[in-house]
C-alpha positions as CSV (number, residue, x, y, z in Angstrom):
1,M,14.9,19.9,35.7
2,A,11.3,19.7,37.0
3,D,10.6,23.0,35.3
4,L,11.8,21.7,32.0
5,W,9.6,18.6,32.4
6,N,6.6,20.8,33.0
7,Q,7.3,22.7,29.8
8,I,7.6,19.4,27.9
9,I,4.3,18.0,29.0
10,A,2.5,21.3,28.6
11,E,2.1,20.7,24.9
12,P,4.2,23.6,23.6
13,G,3.3,25.1,20.2
14,M,5.5,24.8,17.1
15,D,7.1,28.2,17.8
16,D,8.2,27.0,21.2
17,Y,10.0,24.1,19.6
18,V,11.9,26.4,17.3
19,R,12.9,28.8,20.1
20,K,13.6,26.0,22.7
21,P,15.4,23.1,20.9
22,D,16.0,21.5,24.4
23,I,12.3,20.9,24.7
24,L,12.2,19.5,21.2
25,S,15.1,17.2,21.9
26,F,13.5,15.8,25.0
27,L,10.1,15.4,23.4
28,I,11.5,13.5,20.5
29,G,13.6,11.4,22.8
30,S,10.5,10.5,24.9
31,K,8.4,9.5,21.8
32,L,10.9,7.5,19.8
33,P,9.8,3.8,19.5
34,V,13.0,2.4,21.1
35,S,13.8,0.2,24.2
36,A,13.7,1.8,27.6
37,S,17.5,1.5,27.9
38,M,18.0,3.2,24.5
39,R,15.6,6.0,25.6
40,Q,17.5,6.5,28.8
41,E,20.8,6.5,27.0
42,L,19.4,9.1,24.6
43,L,17.9,11.3,27.3
44,D,21.3,11.2,29.2
45,V,23.2,12.7,26.2
46,D,24.8,15.9,27.4
47,G,24.1,18.7,25.0
48,I,21.1,19.6,22.9
49,S,22.8,19.4,19.5
50,Y,24.4,16.0,20.3
51,R,21.0,14.7,21.4
52,L,19.2,16.0,18.3
53,Q,21.9,14.5,16.1
54,R,21.6,11.1,17.8
55,E,17.8,11.3,17.4
56,I,18.2,11.9,13.7
57,Q,20.5,8.9,13.5
58,L,17.9,6.7,15.3
59,L,15.1,7.9,13.0
60,K,17.1,7.0,10.0
61,A,18.2,3.7,11.5
62,F,14.7,2.8,12.5
63,N,13.7,2.7,8.9
64,L,16.3,0.0,8.1
65,V,15.3,-3.6,8.6
66,R,18.3,-6.0,8.9
67,C,18.7,-9.7,9.3
68,R,19.0,-10.6,13.0
69,N,21.8,-13.1,12.3
70,C,24.2,-11.3,9.9
71,L,22.8,-7.7,9.9
72,A,22.5,-7.7,6.1
73,L,20.0,-5.0,4.9
74,I,16.6,-6.7,4.2
75,A,14.1,-3.9,3.7
76,R,13.0,-0.4,4.7
77,R,9.9,0.3,6.8
78,S,9.2,3.2,4.5
79,D,8.6,0.6,1.8
80,M,5.6,-0.9,3.6
81,V,2.7,-1.9,1.5
82,I,-0.9,-2.8,2.2
83,P,-2.2,-5.9,0.3
84,S,-5.8,-5.3,-1.0
85,S,-7.0,-8.5,0.6
86,V,-6.4,-7.5,4.2
87,D,-7.2,-4.6,6.6
88,Q,-5.5,-1.3,6.2
89,C,-2.2,-2.1,8.0
90,G,1.3,-2.9,6.9
91,A,2.1,-5.0,10.0
92,H,0.2,-8.2,10.7
93,V,0.1,-11.0,13.4
94,M,-0.1,-14.3,11.6
95,P,-1.1,-17.6,13.2
96,L,1.3,-20.5,12.9
97,L,0.2,-24.1,13.4
98,Y,3.0,-25.1,15.9
99,K,4.8,-21.9,16.9
100,G,2.1,-19.5,18.0
101,A,2.0,-16.3,16.0
102,Q,4.4,-14.4,13.8
103,E,4.4,-10.6,13.5
104,V,5.0,-9.7,9.8
105,I,5.4,-6.4,8.0
106,T,4.6,-6.3,4.3
107,V,6.9,-4.4,2.0
108,H,7.0,-3.9,-1.7
109,N,10.8,-3.9,-2.0
110,T,13.6,-5.9,-0.3
111,S,17.2,-6.5,-0.8
112,G,19.4,-9.5,0.0
113,L,16.7,-12.1,-0.1
114,A,16.7,-15.4,-2.0
115,L,13.7,-17.5,-2.8
116,H,13.6,-21.1,-1.6
117,G,11.1,-23.6,-3.1
118,N,8.2,-23.3,-5.4
119,P,5.2,-21.0,-4.9
120,S,2.3,-22.5,-3.0
121,D,-1.3,-21.4,-2.4
122,A,-1.8,-23.8,0.5
123,H,-2.8,-22.0,3.8
124,S,-1.9,-18.6,2.4
125,W,-2.3,-15.8,4.9
126,F,-3.4,-13.5,2.1
127,P,-6.3,-14.8,0.1
128,G,-5.6,-14.8,-3.6
129,Y,-1.8,-14.8,-3.2
130,T,0.7,-17.6,-3.5
131,W,3.7,-17.6,-1.2
132,T,7.4,-18.7,-1.6
133,I,9.9,-18.9,1.3
134,A,12.4,-16.0,1.4
135,L,15.9,-16.5,3.0
136,C,18.6,-14.1,3.8
137,A,21.0,-14.4,0.8
138,A,24.0,-13.9,3.1
139,C,23.3,-16.3,5.9
140,E,20.3,-18.3,4.7
141,S,18.1,-17.4,7.7
142,N,14.4,-17.8,7.0
143,I,13.3,-14.1,6.8
144,G,9.8,-14.4,5.4
145,W,7.9,-15.0,2.2
146,L,7.3,-13.5,-1.2
147,F,3.6,-13.2,-2.0
148,R,2.4,-13.1,-5.6
149,A,-1.2,-12.3,-6.7
150,D,-3.0,-15.3,-8.2
151,K,-5.9,-13.2,-9.4
152,R,-5.7,-10.2,-11.8
153,N,-7.7,-7.8,-9.6
154,L,-5.4,-7.9,-6.6
155,L,-3.0,-5.1,-5.8
156,P,-0.1,-5.1,-5.3
157,K,0.8,-7.9,-7.8
158,S,3.5,-9.0,-5.3
159,F,4.9,-8.1,-1.9
160,W,7.2,-9.5,0.7
161,G,6.2,-10.6,4.2
162,V,9.1,-10.0,6.5
163,R,9.1,-11.8,9.9
164,I,9.9,-9.2,12.6
165,S,11.4,-11.9,14.9
166,Q,14.1,-12.5,12.3
167,T,15.1,-8.9,11.9
168,K,16.8,-6.2,13.8
169,D,16.6,-2.5,13.2
170,G,19.4,0.0,13.8
171,T,18.1,1.4,17.0
172,Q,19.8,-0.8,19.5
173,S,21.8,0.8,22.3
174,A,25.6,0.9,22.6
175,K,25.5,-2.1,25.0
176,D,23.3,-4.0,22.5
177,R,25.6,-3.2,19.6
178,S,28.6,-4.6,21.4
179,S,26.9,-8.0,21.8
180,V,26.0,-8.4,18.1
């Protein structure tokens, strides 16, 4: 096992990955953005093809953003968008007056969200955009906001800010899934 670990950290070339899928499977497993328990579960999978199949499932599931309460599909990380009024990042930490900060991803497309209230420009995190509260249509949890451009020169014309604290991706471990 130590010999295999030395091969993994030795930065093998692309040809090595093709010829040695065990190295590829361990490298992917060690680099996936998942919890330590999920990573351990993944690296404990017996069999290279089973491990690679599970890694593919995790990569696909990681793209899905679901409501934390009811698991309704909300968005896809692949739909992230960068508003022209902020720095070049699709994930933001936004200050809140009474509750610290909120981590928000910005996406151009969502599903299963319903708007609540009227658009407002008061205290908008994105200058030039109005915001409207967005709730999960299935369970009415506060998921985030719809932002709409108030000025013609802003792109995109609209986007969604989805609160990470109110979402769940599909990468939880078997133990986590049983508690949902």
